[in-house]
Structure formats: C-alpha cells, structure tokens
C-alpha positions, 0 to 999 in steps of 0.5 A, a space after each residue: 109041712 107042719 106048723 111046727 116046721 115053720 117055727 122050728 126053722 124060721 130062717 128058711 121060711 123068712 127067707 122064702 118070703 121074697 119069693 112068694 111076694 115077688 120083691 124084697 119087702 121093706 119096712 113091712 109086716 109080713 103075715 104068714 097064714 095057714 090052716 092045719 089038720 088035727 095032726 098039726 100038718 098043713 092042709 093047703 100045699 102053701 100058706 097065704 103070705 100077706 105083706 102090710 106097710 108098717 104105717 098101716 093101721 091096726 084096724 085095716 090089718 085086722 080086717 084083712 087078716 080076719 078075712 083071709 083067716 075066714 076064707 082059708 079056715 085058718 088056725 095058724 098065723 106067723 108074723 115077720 117084721 122087716 125094718 131096717 131101723 131095728 137093732 138086733 135083739 129085744 129092747 130093754 125092759 125099761 124102754 118103751 116097746 117099738 111100734 111093731 111090737 105094739 102092732 103085734 100085740 094089738 093083732 093078737 088081742 083082735 084074734 082072740 075070739 076066733 080060731 087062729 092064733 099067732 104062733 110066732 113072731 120074728 124080726 129082721 132088718 132085711 131079708 138078705 143072705 147073712 142078715 140076722 134074725 130074732 124072735 120077738 118072743 124068745 130072746 134065745 131064738 135067733 140066727 142068720 138067714 139063707 140066701 133068699 134067691 136059693 129058696 124053692 119059691 125064688 127058683 120057681 120064679 127064676 125058672 118062669 122068668 119072674 125074678 125077685 124085684 128090689 122093691 114094690 116100685 120095681 115090681 110095678 115096673 114089670 107090668 110095663 112092656 117094651 114099647 116095640 113089642 106093645 106097638 107090634 102087638 097093637 098093630 096085630 090085635 084088631 084083625 086078630 080080635 075081628 077074626 076070632 069074633 067073626 068065626 063065632 058070629 058066623 057059625 051055623 049052630 051052637 055046637 060049632 060056636 062051643 068048638 071055637 070056644 073050646 079050641 080057644 081055651 085049649 090054646 090059652 091052657 097049652 100056652 100055660 103049660 109051655 111057659 113053665 118050661 121056657 123063659 122066652 117071650 112070646 112073639 107078637 102074633 102069638 100075644 095078639 092071638 091070645 089077647 083075642 081069645 081072652 076077650 071072648 067071654 066063654 074063654 075068659 070066664 073059665 080062666 080064673 080056675 087056673 089061679 088054684 090049680 097046679 099050674 097057677 105060677 105058670 098062669 100067672 107068668 102068662 098073665 103077666 106077659 100079656 098084661 105087659 104086651 096089650 093095650 086098650 080094653 084087651 089089656 084088661 083081661 089078662 090084668 084081671 086074671 093076674 089080679 085075681 091070682 095074686 090076691 088068692 096067694 095073699 099078694 094084695 100089692 100086685 093084685 091091686 097094681 093089676 086091678 088098677 091097670 084093668 080098670 084103667 083099660 076097661 072101666 066097666 070090666 065087672 070082674 076088675 070091679 069085683 076084685 077091687 071091691 074085695 080089696 077095699 073090703 066092700 065084698 068078702 074075699 070068698 067072692 073070689 074063690 067062687 070065680 075059681 069054681 065057676 071057671 072050673 064048671 065053665 070049662 067043664 061045659 066046654 069039655 075041658 078039665 082044669 086041675 084044682 
C-alpha cells in the first residue's frame, strides 16, 4: 500500500489496529510506522504498529519511536489516539489543547531532525464498528469505523485461533494454559526431553548429531505450516516433543528466523500454544520466540509479557535477557533483527531454508 493509501482511507487502517495488536486498545496512543520508496509505496509488506499508554512520558515514547524508525529506516509515521474521554471533533480555539494533542506536538518536534514525519493523526473514543473517528489536523476529515473483526488482520488471527481480546489484561490471560493440559504435558516432558538429548549424546559422529537436529527443526517447521490450516490445539505428546526439540540449542537458534518470514503469524500461534502448555525451564524457549516475534511487529506489550514468562521460567536465558534489554532501551532494536538473520544462517547450516 502507498502512504497516501493509509491517509486516504483512515477508517480502514484504524479498524485494523486491534487485529495487529491482538486486543482492543483503551486510552492509548497508536503509532503506525512504515518505510516507503521513491514512489511513496510501502517497502515492507506491513507496517509496524506500536501502542503506548496515554500516561507514558513523551521522552519514553520518543525514544522507542526513534529506535523503530532507525531499525526500519522508516520515513512515515501515522498516529491514532484512542480515548473514551474524547468528544467528537476538535476543541474550541479558546480552550486548552487536550493532553493527546500536546503529546503529538512534542513527538512532531522530536522527529524534526530525522527523516520521518507524522503524516496524519486521528482520534476515536473506541475502535469498534460504527464508532466515529476524526482527524486532529483537518476538521473535515471524519467518518465511522468499519467492523474491526472483519479486517484482514483480524480474520487472519481468527483463522489461526487467535481472536482479538477485549483488553491487555485479557491478552495476558491467553498465555495461561488449561491446567489439565499443562499437567499432562508436564508428565510427558522429562522422558521426552531425555530421549531427545540421549539420541544426540550417543551419536557416533557429528553428521549423525546434525541429522537429529535437522529432523527436529524440520518437525517444528512442519507444525508451523500445519497450524496455519487448523485451529485445533496440539495434543500433549506433540507439545512435549516440540518442547523437547526447542530445548536443543541447535534447533532453537534457528527459529528466530520465523519472525520475519511469510509464516510468522502461524509461528507466533505455535509459540503461544507452547508457552501456554509447557512448564519449567522448557517454557522459556517458546516464550522467548513469542517475545521476539511480537517485538519485531511492534507489539511491545505482548513482547514484555512473553519475556517476563521466559525469565521467570529460566532467569539465565540469554535471549530473553537480550530482548528484555532492548525493551528497556539498554540495547538498540537492531540486535533483535540480527537474531533473525543468525537463525536463517543456522538453519542453512542444517540444510534447511527458512523463507524471509
């Protein structure tokens, strides 16, 4: 899509935000960040959608925004304010500007030295079907939102068994598994993990070890492909086997590559299922992959939730600590893009190509 396409059809892209985030934002600032070519067409196949609380400081939002812009080499930013306290339209000129307008003015100034500009800003009380939206720059630019549940982003989530949640808290609940399933997997996992590790430790030569690793990686990738065509939950024996394979470093180091490939949504659905179902240190591996994928698509909320789970399961997990450092701005975001590239190279060493 061209940048003007977003601006010309703001209702459509505002309605697509819940499908991108996974939940209905409430009292939030949404920034849609994209990179365009010389013709104004979007270079990547979808924009990064980042959400912030309206109570976040301008400095913290600006820091995160500049990181994303630098990582993407982005040049266009679009802003959406979601606030149930807002009234339709603009405030009288004699009244003080609302905090959201002040926030956007500060962000606009902060971006001035760089290549990116805020090309449009809109507001709505709720992102729901029939809700009014209006431009914060042009009083004539207003309309009503289509049904967010019918947008392509939402429909993709529905097909994969990832419906839009009503709130951020409800999203966190989606990472909590069914107790009966969790118990069944926990009973199977120790023996399954021992089998996977024993096969490699008793191999007679390096090529045999690589063969086990290749088979394990291929099994995980096959499950990602399968999950795109079904909404059924995986049975406990399959979850245990996947958990065991993800615990093998030669396998798990390849999988960050799935966060930027054509099957990234399906991969994220699998990581979510495994995070819900696994326990102990094995839970850290899918949680890390979920956090990595969520961060790269601009969902810092889900990334933080997943990383907290990973660090709770395995405080020494280096990848979880890396993502956590990026989330707290201690490291630049491009460190996480490198993980995807390293994953592609590691998979190639096993003779498997992961599409980018």
